[in-house]
C-alpha positions, -999 to 999 in steps of 0.1 A, spaced: -358 -370 -797 -362 -349 -828 -389 -323 -828 -410 -323 -859 -433 -297 -874 -447 -286 -907 -419 -261 -911 -390 -282 -896 -368 -275 -927 -366 -239 -918 -361 -242 -880 -324 -237 -881 -324 -207 -904 -311 -174 -889 -304 -188 -854 -278 -166 -837 -275 -182 -803 -243 -200 -796 -240 -235 -782 -231 -237 -745 -228 -275 -742 -246 -308 -746 -281 -312 -732 -281 -350 -735 -313 -368 -743 -345 -349 -736 -372 -368 -719 -401 -362 -742 -433 -378 -754 -452 -366 -785 -489 -365 -790 -508 -350 -818 -544 -355 -808 -576 -337 -814 -592 -319 -785 -561 -318 -762 -562 -290 -735 -541 -266 -756 -559 -266 -790 -584 -286 -809 -563 -292 -840 -546 -322 -854 -521 -303 -876 -501 -286 -849 -471 -302 -831 -477 -311 -795 -452 -326 -771 -446 -332 -734 -412 -325 -719 -402 -339 -685 -378 -317 -665 -344 -334 -663 -340 -324 -627 -376 -332 -615 -395 -360 -631 -428 -348 -615 -426 -315 -635 -437 -315 -671 -444 -290 -698 -469 -299 -725 -467 -275 -754 -480 -269 -789 -461 -249 -814 -474 -219 -833 -464 -210 -868 -452 -175 -859 -414 -173 -861 -397 -152 -834 -361 -140 -835 -339 -158 -810 -328 -125 -794 -364 -115 -788 -373 -148 -771 -341 -145 -750 -347 -110 -738 -384 -118 -730 -373 -148 -709 -347 -126 -691 -375 -101 -684 -396 -129 -669 -367 -142 -647 -358 -106 -636 -394 -101 -625 -396 -134 -607 -363 -127 -589 -380 -100 -568 -403 -124 -551 -400 -151 -524 -399 -185 -541 -426 -199 -519 -451 -171 -525 -482 -183 -542 -503 -167 -570 -473 -162 -591 -477 -148 -626 -455 -130 -651 -461 -110 -683 -427 -105 -699 -418 -86 -730 -387 -86 -752 -365 -55 -753 -377 -50 -789 -413 -54 -780 -416 -82 -805 -421 -112 -781 -443 -116 -751 -443 -144 -725 -471 -151 -700 -469 -177 -673 -496 -181 -646 -512 -206 -623 -548 -218 -628 -577 -216 -605 -591 -190 -581 -567 -199 -553 -537 -210 -573 -509 -225 -553 -486 -218 -583 -455 -203 -566 -425 -183 -579 -403 -214 -577 -426 -232 -602 -427 -201 -624 -389 -200 -626 -388 -237 -632 -414 -233 -660 -393 -206 -677 -361 -227 -674 -377 -258 -688 -394 -240 -717 -361 -222 -726 -334 -247 -717 -351 -280 -727 -375 -269 -755 -367 -237 -773 -329 -234 -772 -316 -270 -778 -342 -277 -805 -340 -243 -821 -377 -239 -818 -379 -201 -822 -417 -200 -826 -446 -190 -805 -462 -217 -784 -489 -224 -758 -480 -246 -729 -495 -263 -698 -475 -267 -666 -480 -301 -651 -468 -311 -616 -475 -345 -601 -498 -353 -630 -520 -322 -623 -522 -291 -645 -511 -263 -622 -503 -235 -647 -502 -224 -683 -487 -198 -705 -476 -188 -739 -448 -174 -760 -462 -149 -785 -448 -131 -815 -459 -94 -812 -463 -71 -842 -439 -43 -845 -454 -9 -835 -447 2 -870 -473 -23 -883 -499 -10 -859 -502 24 -874 -491 59 -864 -518 65 -838 -502 39 -815 -468 55 -817 -483 90 -809 -503 76 -779 -472 58 -766 -451 89 -769 -477 111 -752 -479 89 -722 -442 93 -714 
């Protein structure tokens, strides 16, 4: 299935990741509806992707218009996976705030509810599906919000966010960051 968005003509520009093989057909369904759980807009692209290895696991996402360099998304995902690797896969209450090596991309994944049963295995599966089945094969190097759905229930949510360069934030931020070291 082809992903479509308002800026689909520019999606392939400046992509530097190399191809590592065929991903086959993605199991996806598209919906652009007002008032969905992610946003209340009709102009954004929303889609649901079913994990190729687990049909009970789905990611429903909506794209942002903020373009993010592929290397920034990649290093932020690696930061998330490195963080998750430290924990027992069955441990609950899992969440991650990951940042690209450049500081220009942030990723957040977390369970929902006060006593979330969202475990580290689901968090790693979320990162894998978002990167391997959505971002990489479709060259969707943009910010996004997403819901994690397991057995037809929303169990988690997260986002991929373009972060401004510290140079754009002003000199006070740089001085404060340097003084904290």
